C-alpha positions in Angstrom: 228.3 82.4 -147.3 227.2 78.7 -147.6 224.8 77.5 -144.9 226.1 74.7 -142.7 224.6 71.4 -143.6 223.4 69.3 -140.7 222.1 65.7 -140.6 218.6 65.4 -139.1 217.5 62.0 -137.7 213.9 61.4 -136.7 214.0 59.8 -133.2 210.3 59.8 -132.2 206.9 60.8 -133.5 204.1 60.7 -130.9 200.5 62.0 -130.9 200.4 63.4 -127.4 196.8 64.5 -127.4 193.8 64.3 -129.7 190.3 65.8 -129.1 187.3 65.8 -131.2 183.8 67.4 -130.5 181.3 66.1 -133.1 178.5 67.9 -131.2 179.6 71.2 -132.7 179.6 70.0 -136.3 177.6 72.2 -138.6 176.9 70.5 -142.0 176.6 73.9 -143.7 179.4 73.8 -146.4 179.5 77.7 -146.3 180.6 77.7 -142.7 184.4 78.4 -142.6 186.7 76.5 -140.3 189.7 78.4 -138.8 192.8 76.5 -138.1 195.3 77.5 -135.4 198.9 76.2 -135.8 201.2 76.5 -132.8 204.7 75.1 -132.7 206.8 74.8 -129.6 210.5 74.2 -129.9 212.8 72.8 -127.3 216.1 71.0 -127.0 218.2 68.8 -124.8 221.9 69.4 -125.4 223.1 66.4 -123.4 221.5 63.9 -125.8 221.6 66.1 -128.9 217.8 66.2 -129.4 215.4 68.9 -130.5 211.7 68.6 -129.8 209.2 70.3 -132.0 205.6 69.9 -130.6 203.0 71.0 -133.1 199.5 71.8 -131.9 196.7 72.3 -134.4 193.2 73.4 -133.4 190.1 73.7 -135.6 187.2 76.0 -134.7 184.5 77.8 -136.7 185.5 81.3 -138.0 183.7 84.0 -136.0 184.0 82.0 -132.8 186.5 82.6 -130.0 189.3 80.1 -130.0 188.5 78.4 -126.7 188.1 74.8 -125.5 184.3 74.9 -125.7 184.5 76.0 -129.4 187.1 73.5 -130.4 186.1 71.1 -133.1 189.4 69.2 -133.4 192.7 69.5 -131.5 195.9 67.6 -131.8 199.4 67.8 -130.3 202.2 65.9 -131.9 205.6 65.5 -130.4 208.5 65.3 -132.9 211.9 64.4 -131.5 214.9 64.8 -133.8 218.6 64.0 -133.2 221.2 66.5 -134.5 224.9 66.2 -133.7 226.4 68.9 -131.5 223.1 70.6 -130.6 225.0 72.7 -128.1 226.8 74.3 -131.0 223.5 75.9 -132.1 222.6 77.3 -128.7 223.2 81.1 -128.4 224.2 83.2 -125.3 220.4 83.6 -124.4 220.2 79.7 -124.2 218.0 79.7 -127.3 218.6 77.2 -130.2 219.3 78.9 -133.5 219.4 76.5 -136.4 220.5 77.1 -140.0 217.5 78.4 -142.0 217.2 75.3 -144.1 217.3 73.1 -141.1 214.4 74.8 -139.2 212.4 74.9 -142.4 212.9 71.1 -142.8 212.1 70.3 -139.2 208.9 72.4 -139.3 207.9 70.9 -142.6 208.5 67.3 -141.3 206.7 68.0 -138.1 203.6 69.6 -139.8 203.5 66.6 -142.2 203.6 64.2 -139.2 200.8 66.2 -137.6 198.7 66.2 -140.7 199.0 62.4 -141.0 198.2 61.7 -137.4 195.2 64.1 -137.5 193.9 62.3 -140.6 194.3 58.9 -138.9 192.6 60.1 -135.7 189.8 61.9 -137.4 188.9 58.8 -139.5 185.4 57.7 -138.7 184.3 61.1 -137.3 182.3 63.8 -139.0 185.5 65.6 -139.7 187.2 62.9 -141.6 186.8 64.8 -144.8 188.3 68.0 -143.4 192.0 67.5 -143.8 194.6 69.8 -142.5 195.8 72.0 -145.4 199.3 72.1 -146.7 201.4 74.9 -145.2 204.3 76.8 -146.8 207.0 75.6 -144.4 209.4 78.4 -145.1 206.8 81.2 -144.5 205.7 79.4 -141.4 209.3 79.0 -140.1 209.9 82.7 -140.8 206.7 83.6 -138.9 207.2 81.4 -135.8 211.1 81.5 -135.6 212.1 84.9 -137.1 215.3 85.0 -135.0 216.7 82.1 -137.0 216.6 84.0 -140.3 218.9 86.7 -141.6 217.1 90.0 -142.1 216.4 90.7 -145.8 217.7 94.3 -145.3 219.2 96.3 -142.6 217.7 99.5 -141.2 220.6 101.4 -142.8 219.6 100.1 -146.2 216.0 101.0 -145.7 217.0 104.6 -144.6 219.4 105.0 -147.5 216.8 103.8 -150.0 214.4 106.5 -148.7 216.8 109.4 -149.3 
């Protein structure tokens, strides 16, 4: 079955918060930095908008992810307009978009976050530590698995094992 094609319009991109702690900088190139990516999805049916807030935090590997260990932290609000948002809301009041659409929204939102992080980190000790490129499809499947068709059913798995 062909997936429904929907038109996505970017309505707003806003860096909500940015934090940098240069005092924690360790110039040792062998010290690994861990990156935490956390998307938050919401919608407003009355104005056909979907919000995808992306939060990215950097801390050194081996340290607990906590405010006192945070090197960089950014939150970017991405607002998109999609016609008939209410048509994608299920009975649990959750938005369920077509697979290609959630992948595109997440890809755009991560790119916006990467750009604003680079802009905000310019002039700091972290300016040469860019946010890496993420595989948007794998990230969407990880964070929003309920929007994807299962690759196989439990019956298929059981039958294959016989």
